[in-house]
Structure formats: C-alpha cells, structure tokens
N, C-alpha and C positions, 0 to 999 in steps of 0.2 A: 614895760617898755617906755615909760615916762623918762624924759632926760636922756636916753639913749635911743639912736636908730640903728635898725639892721642895716647890714652891707646892701640888701636889694633896695632898702629905701633910700640910702645915700646915692646909689647908682642911678636910681629912678628919678630922683630931684635933679640930679646933673644932666639925664638925658632930655628932660622937659623943659631946662631952661636954655640948652644950647642952642645957638643961631646959625653957627657953620655947619653946612650940610654934612661934609664929610665927618666932622666929628661928631655930630648928630647921629650919623648911623653908626658909628662905632659906639658912642654911649648906650644908644638903644639896644644894641646888640648885647652890650656888657649887662646892663639892666635886666632884659629879658632872661639872659643865662642865670643870673643871680635869683630872681624870681622862681626860674624853674626849680633850682637847686631847694630854695626853701620850701617850695610846694613838695618836692620829693621828701623833704625831712618831714613834713606833715602826714604824708604818706606812711612814713616809717613809725609815726606816733612820737616824735621828738620834739615835744613842746609846740607852743603856740596858742593862741586864743582865737575865738570866733572873730574877734575885731581884727586880729591880723590876717586871718583868711579873706576877711572882706576886702581889707585894704590891698592884700595880693591880688585879688580879683578885680579891683578897680584899677589898679596899676597896669595889670595886662590889658585891660581896655583901653587905658591911655596910650600904652605902649603901641596897640594896634592902630588907633588914630593917628598917632605919630609917625607910624611907618607908612600908612597911605598919604599923610602929607609930604613925607619924604619922596615917595614914589612920583607925586604929582608935580613936584619942583623940578624945573627944567634945571640942568646942569649950568653953572656959571661958565661964560665964554673961555677962560682960562683951562677949564676942565675938556673942553671940546678938543682943543688942539691936540694933534698927534704927539 
C-alpha cells in the first residue's frame, strides 16, 4: 500500500479535514460507505493486510467521533431559515 492510497483512505482524509458542516456530513457518509465496502471485501477474502484491517477499524472509530461532533454542532443561521 506504500505510495498509493485506497479509495476509503482518500475519502476518510477528505472527511476529517472538512470544516463545512454540510460537506462534512456528505464526506463522512462517503467515507463510511467506502470503508464498509472494503470491510466486505475482507470478509470475502479479497486481499488486505492486518495493518489495513487495523487502519479500517481506526478510521471507523474516527468517523463515529466525527459524526457525534456533527450532531452536536448547531446549524448555521442560514440553514434555520425556511
């Protein structure tokens, strides 16, 4: 995996650096879907290493923390307007 990143890694990195709440939610959902797909590949025994399995687990934990932060943030005033 050196020198190249899996799709799930790329999407996870985009999600964790996003500051716009709406985009953060979108990126978080995309990263979660990519991680879930990669985990499914592991279950089907389609490659991967223990290190990647640990990285996937760590990324899911990070996304859960990010999701809690998103839920705790108040919506900006512009999003409250009907």
